[in-house]
C-alpha atoms as one frame of an Amber mdcrd trajectory, in Angstrom:
protein
  -5.842 -22.191  13.207  -8.697 -19.747  12.889  -6.407 -17.090  14.616  -3.756
 -17.581  11.848  -6.453 -17.004   9.136  -7.927 -14.115  10.952  -4.523 -12.452
  11.297  -3.898 -13.107   7.644  -7.268 -11.503   6.693  -6.423  -8.440   8.954
  -2.987  -7.847   7.454  -3.486  -8.678   3.693  -4.167  -5.543   1.679  -4.360
  -7.007  -1.834  -2.372  -7.746  -4.985  -0.670  -4.837  -6.875   1.532  -4.546
 -10.002   4.199  -3.101  -7.790   4.709  -1.013  -4.636   4.259   2.260  -6.621
   0.877   0.995  -7.864  -0.143   0.443  -4.194   0.993   4.035  -3.436  -0.848
   5.458  -6.361  -4.067   3.698  -5.048  -3.543   5.192  -1.550  -3.100   8.669
  -2.948  -6.289   8.211  -5.100  -8.237   7.464  -1.914  -7.130  10.693  -0.302
  -8.926  13.929  -0.893  -6.324  15.658  -2.747  -6.971  18.246  -5.572  -6.230
  16.966  -9.010  -3.366  19.611  -9.516  -1.603  18.261  -6.415  -1.691  14.701
  -7.702   0.150  15.747 -10.803   3.217  16.756  -8.709   2.823  13.934  -6.311
   6.142  11.703  -6.161   4.527   8.160  -6.050   7.909   6.435  -6.190   9.166
   8.282  -2.936   5.720   7.721  -1.241   5.837   4.115  -2.005   9.489   3.854
  -0.569   8.215   5.516   2.600   5.165   3.267   3.000   7.206   0.165   2.517
   9.849   1.270   5.073   7.516   0.836   7.956   3.716   0.335   7.563   3.690
  -2.142   4.788   5.559  -4.892   3.193   5.037  -6.914  -0.077   6.014 -10.204
  -1.543   5.402 -11.044  -5.176   2.909  -8.214  -5.648   0.892  -9.083  -2.435
   0.818  -6.204   0.031   0.480  -6.627   3.741   0.217  -4.290   6.767   2.760
  -4.452   9.420   0.711  -4.974  12.455
């Protein structure tokens, strides 16, 4: 049972308003200049993130491991 809890803890990222909100936070953690962030396509980035590396359910985001 502890392996199941450990796996959950490893894969659970957090709760977000939506997938685009998660993408926005990921970009904010990058060292991009402010002018680049103004042109960033958060919707497309979110779509790419959730096509492979991440999945979400009811606002909860998990990493595909």
